[in-house]
N, C-alpha and C positions, 0 to 999 in steps of 0.2 A: 438478852443484849439486843440493842437496836442497831440496825445497819441500813445503808441506802439500798433499797431493792424495789422490785415491782410488787404492787398489791392492788386489790380491788377497791375502788371507791364507789360509794352509792350516793346518787343525787336524790336528796329527800323530796325536792320539788317534783321530780319526774316519777319517783316511785309511788305506785298506788297500792302497794302491799299485796299484790296478787299471789306472791309466793312461788312463781314459776322457777325462780332461780334456786330455790332451796333444794329440790330433789336433784338438780344437776350438779350440785357441789358435792363431790364424792368425799370431801374432807369434813362435811357438816359445818363449814365455817359460817354459813349464813342462816339466820332464823328471822321470822317475822315477829316483831315486837311492837305492840301498839300500832298495828296496821302499816308498819314500815319495815323494809328489809334492813337487817343490821349485821355487821360482822361480829360474831361471837367473841373472837379474840384474834388479834393479828397473827399470832403464831400458828393458827389453824389454816390461814389462807396462803396457798402456794403462789398466788399471783399469775397463774396461767390463763385465767379468764374463761374456763369452761362454762361458767354460768351466764356469760354475757349474751350468747346467742339466744337464750330462752327468755330474755326480758323484752316484753312487747313495747316498752316505753323508752328503751335506750337509757335506762337509769344507771346502768353499771358501766364502768370503764376502768382500764388499767392505768395507774399512775405510778410514778417512781418517786418515792419519798423515804424518809427515815421511818422505819417500822421494826417491830420485834421480828426476829429471824423466824422463818418457817421451821417448825419442829415436827418432823414426821412421827417421832415416838409419842409426842404429846397428842397428835391427831389420832393415832391408833388407840391410845388409852381413852381419849374423849369419846370415840365412836363405840368402844367396848362398853363404856359406862352408860351410854345412851341405849344400847341394845339391852343391857341388863336392868335398866330402870323399870321397876315394877309398874304394871298397869293397874290403876285404881279400879277395883270392882265395887260397884255400888252395893250397899246393904239394904235389906228390906226395912230396917227401922229408920231409914233416912227419909228424904223427900219421896212422896208417892210416885213421882215421875220416874224414879229409878227402879221401881218394882217390876221384875220380869213377869210378863203375862203372855199367854197364848190363848186365842179364842177363835171361834168360828165366825167368818165374815157375816155381816148382817144381810138379810134378804131384802130385795127391793121393796120399797114402801109405796102403797097406792095413796095418792093425795087427791082429795075431792076438790073439784074446780067450782067456780061460781055457777056454771050451767049444769051442775050435778053430774057431769062426765068425770071420768077418773083418768089421772095421768100417773104413769109409773115413774117414780123418781129413782135416781141412781143410788145404789147401795154402796157402802164402803167396802173395799176389798182388803182392808187392813186386817192382818191375822195375828198381830203381836204388839207388844209394848215393852220397852220404849223404842223410839225411832231415831233419836238424836245420836249421832256417831259417838259423842263423848259419853253417853249414858249406857250404851249397849256393852255388856261385858262379853269378852271373847268366848266365855263358856256358856252363854245363853243357849238353852236347848233348841230354840227355833233356828239357830244358825247352822246346826248340824246338817250337812248335805244339802244346803240351801242353794237356790238360784238367787243371787244377791243383786238387789237394785240399790245403787248408790246415787243419790240425787242431790244436786246443789239445792239449797233450801228455797231458792226462788222459783224452781221449776214447777212445783205443784200449783203455784199461784198463776204462772204464765200459761201453762199448758192445760186447757180445759178438760181433756179426757185422760188425765193422769191415772186415775184408778182403773178405768176400763182398758186402756192401751198398754200400760206399763206395770202397774202394781199387782194385778191379779196373779196369784200363784207365786209371788216372790216375797222375799224378806227385804224390807226397805230400811235404809239408813240414810239420814239426811244431815247436811252440814254445810258450812261455808269455808272454803279454803282461804278466803281473804281475811276473815275476822277470827278464825279459830287457829289453833296451834298446829301448823303443818307437820312438824316433827312428831307431835303427839298423835296425829292421824296415821302417820307411817308406822309408828310403834303399835297402835291399836290394830290396824289391818294386818300387820305382820303376825301378831299374835292370833288373830282370827284365822288367817290362812294356814297357820301351823296346826291348829287344833280342830278346825270345824269342817274340813273336807268339802269346801265350797265347790259346787258344780260349775257355776257360770257367774259372770259379772256383767251387769248392764250399768254403764256410767252415764247418767243424765246430767248434762251441763247446759248452761245458758251460753249465748254467743259472746258474752262479754269476756275480756281477756282474763280476769281474775279466776274465772271458772275453769279455764283450760288446765290449771294445775292439778285438778282432781284426778284425771286419768293417769297423770304422771305419778302422783302419790300412790295410786293403786298398783301401778307397775313396779314402782320401787319397793313397795311392801311385798309383792310377789317375789321379787328378786331376793329380798332379805329372807323370806320364808322358804326360798328354794322351791317354789311352786309354780306350775304353769297352768293357768286357768283361762279358758276362753273368755274374751271380754268384748263387748260391743259398746262403742261410744256413740251417743246420740246428742246432737247439738240442737237446742231449741232457741228460736228467735225471741226477742222481747215482745213480739206480737203473738206468741204462742204457736208458731209453726215449726215443723221439723225441717231443719236446714241441711242436716247431714247425718248419715248413719255409716259407721265404719266398724267392721268386725275384725278383731285380732285373734287369730287362732292360737291355741296353747302350744 
């Protein structure tokens, strides 16, 4: 039944799809669809505006209009269904990118120069595959007891010493909270935190607003898994410099 009430309205022109509003909505009423925040259903939005303060662009506001009445029971059912939604685990017979592998990092390679001198080139510190958040199954053996490095996928391009300064000795997962499924990320990390006994988390993000949702996603997943894991957030500038390091103890 529709009634006159307060409800969240999202301005498409101002919304850049960063997803920061998604974790702050306890009812799960907001999802990012096609790079824009959307109300999943009017009955899931309580109209209180808890999500508004997390929008960097001011794209959210409270309006009063005719809308479907807020249904607390429907919200509880909706959230329970999302929690129980199975995580797709890639199988070996599919795309080669989904095949779980662990390996010893490569040794530094000596590269001959024009003047016959030799220069040591940097070796990869990667010890496993796959690395994309959506492709790593929660049961991957390399996750067990790991120091986890979660990087926005622009970071390795922007930061020149990514392997030496951050990747060495860590299990890395990369993704983009703007273009990927934020709720899917939360479910994936919740499952990982429940079963993998993660030791620590380093969240590497760019200075752009859409990246700031990544640490929030990780915190929400920890809350859902009822785990307290020490986490460090590192912000990288678009010029490849470390702007801020912030440690959150468990």
